[in-house]
Residue frames as a rotation matrix with the C-alpha (Angstrom) as fourth column:
MET 1
0.461 -0.377 0.803 2.49
-0.620 0.511 0.596 16.74
-0.635 -0.772 0.002 -8.55
SER 2
-0.180 -0.529 -0.829 5.13
-0.924 0.381 -0.042 14.58
0.338 0.759 -0.557 -10.34
SER 3
0.584 0.472 -0.660 4.95
-0.393 0.877 0.278 10.90
0.710 0.097 0.697 -10.52
ALA 4
-0.457 -0.777 -0.433 7.93
0.275 0.339 -0.900 10.52
0.846 -0.530 0.058 -8.15
GLN 5
-0.783 0.154 0.603 6.12
-0.570 -0.564 -0.597 12.54
0.248 -0.811 0.530 -5.56
ILE 6
0.254 0.966 -0.054 2.91
-0.903 0.257 0.345 10.54
0.347 -0.038 0.937 -6.04
MET 7
0.314 -0.218 -0.924 4.85
0.012 0.974 -0.226 7.30
0.949 0.060 0.309 -5.60
GLN 8
-0.757 -0.653 -0.025 6.61
0.104 -0.081 -0.991 8.55
0.646 -0.753 0.129 -2.52
ASN 9
-0.381 0.752 0.538 3.19
-0.897 -0.441 -0.019 9.50
0.223 -0.490 0.843 -1.14
LEU 10
0.564 0.699 -0.440 1.86
-0.615 0.711 0.342 6.00
0.551 0.077 0.831 -1.67
LEU 11
-0.021 -0.648 -0.761 4.83
0.291 0.724 -0.625 4.38
0.956 -0.235 0.174 -0.12
ASN 12
-0.852 -0.275 0.444 4.60
-0.301 -0.437 -0.848 6.69
0.428 -0.856 0.290 2.89
ARG 13
0.017 0.927 0.375 0.83
-0.993 -0.029 0.118 5.90
0.120 -0.374 0.920 3.42
GLY 14
0.480 0.156 -0.863 1.64
-0.247 0.968 0.038 2.16
0.842 0.195 0.504 3.02
ARG 15
-0.514 -0.776 -0.367 4.24
0.263 0.265 -0.928 2.30
0.817 -0.573 0.068 5.66
GLN 16
-0.654 0.418 0.630 1.80
-0.735 -0.547 -0.401 4.18
0.177 -0.725 0.665 7.98
GLN 17
0.360 0.926 -0.109 -0.80
-0.869 0.376 0.322 1.48
0.340 -0.022 0.940 7.43
LEU 18
0.304 -0.301 -0.904 1.49
0.121 0.953 -0.277 -1.38
0.945 -0.025 0.327 7.98
SER 19
-0.858 -0.498 0.129 2.69
-0.035 -0.194 -0.980 0.29
0.513 -0.845 0.149 11.26
THR 20
-0.293 0.812 0.505 -0.95
-0.952 -0.299 -0.071 0.58
0.094 -0.501 0.860 12.38
LEU 21
0.614 0.478 -0.628 -1.52
-0.439 0.868 0.230 -3.13
0.655 0.134 0.743 11.54
ARG 22
-0.224 -0.737 -0.637 1.55
0.230 0.596 -0.770 -4.13
0.947 -0.319 0.036 13.41
SER 23
-0.827 -0.129 0.547 0.59
-0.434 -0.471 -0.768 -2.23
0.357 -0.872 0.334 16.40
ARG 24
0.177 0.981 0.081 -2.98
-0.951 0.149 0.271 -3.66
0.254 -0.125 0.959 16.34
PHE 25
0.653 0.081 -0.753 -1.69
-0.194 0.979 -0.064 -7.18
0.732 0.188 0.655 16.02
GLY 26
-0.487 -0.871 -0.065 1.10
-0.014 0.082 -0.997 -6.61
0.873 -0.485 -0.052 18.43
SER 27
-0.527 0.368 0.766 -1.32
-0.844 -0.329 -0.423 -5.66
0.096 -0.870 0.484 21.20
SER 28
0.581 0.807 0.100 -3.57
-0.814 0.577 0.076 -8.65
0.004 -0.125 0.992 20.54
ALA 29
0.191 -0.593 -0.782 -0.51
-0.343 0.707 -0.619 -10.95
0.920 0.386 -0.069 20.04
GLU 30
-0.712 -0.492 0.500 -0.06
-0.617 0.100 -0.781 -11.16
0.335 -0.865 -0.375 23.85
LYS 31
-0.023 0.791 0.611 -3.43
-0.839 0.316 -0.442 -12.86
-0.543 -0.523 0.657 24.14
GLN 32
0.768 0.312 -0.559 -2.77
-0.607 0.633 -0.481 -15.27
0.204 0.709 0.675 21.25
PRO 33
0.688 -0.641 0.340 -0.49
0.337 0.697 0.632 -18.34
-0.643 -0.320 0.696 21.38
ARG 34
0.006 -0.819 -0.573 2.85
-0.448 -0.515 0.731 -17.84
-0.894 0.252 -0.370 19.95
LYS 35
-0.529 -0.061 0.846 2.21
0.569 0.714 0.407 -20.29
-0.629 0.697 -0.343 17.05
GLU 36
0.399 0.826 0.397 -0.58
0.874 -0.212 -0.437 -18.09
-0.277 0.522 -0.807 15.65
THR 37
0.722 -0.245 -0.647 1.45
-0.147 -0.968 0.202 -14.99
-0.676 -0.051 -0.735 15.96
HIS 38
-0.347 -0.903 0.254 4.28
-0.047 0.288 0.957 -16.73
-0.937 0.320 -0.143 14.02
LEU 39
-0.245 0.424 0.872 1.92
0.834 0.550 -0.033 -17.83
-0.494 0.719 -0.489 11.46
LEU 40
0.774 0.602 -0.198 0.58
0.491 -0.768 -0.411 -14.36
-0.400 0.221 -0.890 10.89
ARG 41
0.358 -0.762 -0.539 4.11
-0.514 -0.643 0.568 -12.86
-0.780 0.074 -0.622 10.49
THR 42
-0.589 -0.612 0.528 5.13
0.140 0.566 0.812 -15.58
-0.796 0.553 -0.248 8.06
SER 43
0.132 0.754 0.643 1.99
0.882 0.206 -0.423 -14.96
-0.451 0.623 -0.638 6.06
LEU 44
0.837 0.135 -0.530 2.62
0.052 -0.984 -0.169 -11.29
-0.544 0.114 -0.831 5.84
SER 45
-0.123 -0.964 -0.237 6.23
-0.447 -0.160 0.880 -11.90
-0.886 0.214 -0.412 4.83
ALA 46
-0.548 -0.114 0.829 5.18
0.497 0.752 0.432 -14.52
-0.673 0.649 -0.355 2.21
HIS 47
0.300 0.743 0.598 2.60
0.922 -0.065 -0.382 -12.13
-0.245 0.666 -0.705 0.64
ARG 48
0.060 -0.436 -0.898 4.80
0.232 -0.869 0.438 -9.14
-0.971 -0.234 0.049 0.55
PRO 49
-0.906 -0.393 0.157 5.33
0.241 -0.174 0.955 -9.42
-0.348 0.903 0.252 -3.27
VAL 50
-0.247 0.915 0.320 1.50
0.954 0.171 0.246 -9.48
0.171 0.366 -0.915 -3.64
TRP 51
0.476 0.424 -0.770 1.29
0.687 -0.727 0.024 -6.17
-0.550 -0.541 -0.637 -1.78
VAL 52
-0.430 -0.749 -0.503 4.08
0.040 -0.573 0.819 -4.66
-0.902 0.332 0.277 -3.81
THR 53
-0.846 0.137 0.515 2.37
0.532 0.192 0.824 -5.66
0.014 0.972 -0.236 -7.08
ALA 54
0.138 0.989 -0.043 -0.98
0.989 -0.136 0.049 -4.29
0.043 -0.049 -0.998 -5.84
GLY 55
0.304 -0.141 -0.942 0.54
0.328 -0.913 0.242 -1.01
-0.894 -0.383 -0.231 -4.92
GLY 56
-0.747 -0.657 -0.103 2.20
0.105 -0.270 0.957 -0.75
-0.656 0.704 0.270 -8.43
GLY 57
-0.578 0.655 0.486 -1.03
0.793 0.308 0.527 -1.65
0.196 0.690 -0.697 -10.13
THR 58
0.428 0.711 -0.558 -2.87
0.821 -0.565 -0.089 1.01
-0.378 -0.420 -0.825 -8.02
TYR 59
-0.081 -0.498 -0.863 -0.20
0.048 -0.867 0.496 3.69
-0.996 -0.001 0.094 -8.91
THR 60
-0.919 -0.207 0.336 -0.34
0.333 0.049 0.942 2.74
-0.212 0.977 0.024 -12.70
THR 61
-0.153 0.942 0.299 -4.13
0.972 0.090 0.215 3.08
0.176 0.324 -0.930 -12.63
LEU 62
0.419 0.297 -0.858 -4.04
0.588 -0.809 0.006 6.38
-0.692 -0.507 -0.513 -10.89
GLU 63
-0.444 -0.699 -0.561 -1.32
-0.001 -0.626 0.780 7.70
-0.896 0.347 0.278 -13.21
ARG 64
-0.817 0.186 0.545 -3.36
0.575 0.203 0.793 6.69
0.037 0.961 -0.273 -16.40
LYS 65
0.255 0.967 0.014 -6.59
0.962 -0.255 0.095 8.28
0.095 -0.011 -0.995 -15.09
THR 66
0.202 -0.211 -0.956 -4.68
0.288 -0.920 0.264 11.45
-0.936 -0.329 -0.125 -14.15
LYS 67
-0.819 -0.551 -0.160 -3.21
0.056 -0.354 0.933 11.73
-0.571 0.755 0.321 -17.69
LYS 68
-0.488 0.689 0.537 -6.71
0.831 0.179 0.526 11.11
0.267 0.703 -0.660 -19.32
ILE 69
0.473 0.651 -0.593 -8.19
0.824 -0.566 0.035 13.81
-0.313 -0.505 -0.804 -17.14
GLN 70
-0.076 -0.572 -0.817 -5.42
0.117 -0.819 0.562 16.25
-0.990 -0.053 0.129 -18.00
GLN 71
-0.882 -0.156 0.444 -5.92
0.434 0.098 0.896 15.45
-0.183 0.983 -0.019 -21.73
LYS 72
-0.033 0.989 0.142 -9.63
0.981 0.005 0.191 16.02
0.189 0.146 -0.971 -21.48
LYS 73
0.436 0.171 -0.884 -8.97
0.586 -0.799 0.134 19.34
-0.683 -0.576 -0.448 -19.72
SER 74
-0.495 -0.714 -0.495 -6.46
0.069 -0.600 0.797 20.56
-0.866 0.360 0.346 -22.35
THR 75
-0.803 0.226 0.552 -8.79
0.588 0.144 0.796 19.79
0.101 0.963 -0.249 -25.13
LEU 76
0.242 0.965 -0.096 -11.61
0.970 -0.239 0.048 21.66
0.023 -0.105 -0.994 -23.59
CYS 77
0.245 -0.239 -0.940 -9.53
0.339 -0.887 0.314 24.90
-0.908 -0.396 -0.136 -23.02
């Protein structure tokens, strides 16, 4: 699997998880006052760069580990 495919898979999973969170918070938002709902949305928007950075860090870590495993396999063969 190429690095572009891995990155695309990570992005798709992230979108699915965000969709799940939105639906969960959306259903409970009816019970909460409007101010709390607005605060949650503002917080998620404000922390978007943190989520992007964490995703990039995860991708880099996985890519490095994959390369190390491939190198070890090639030396054993």
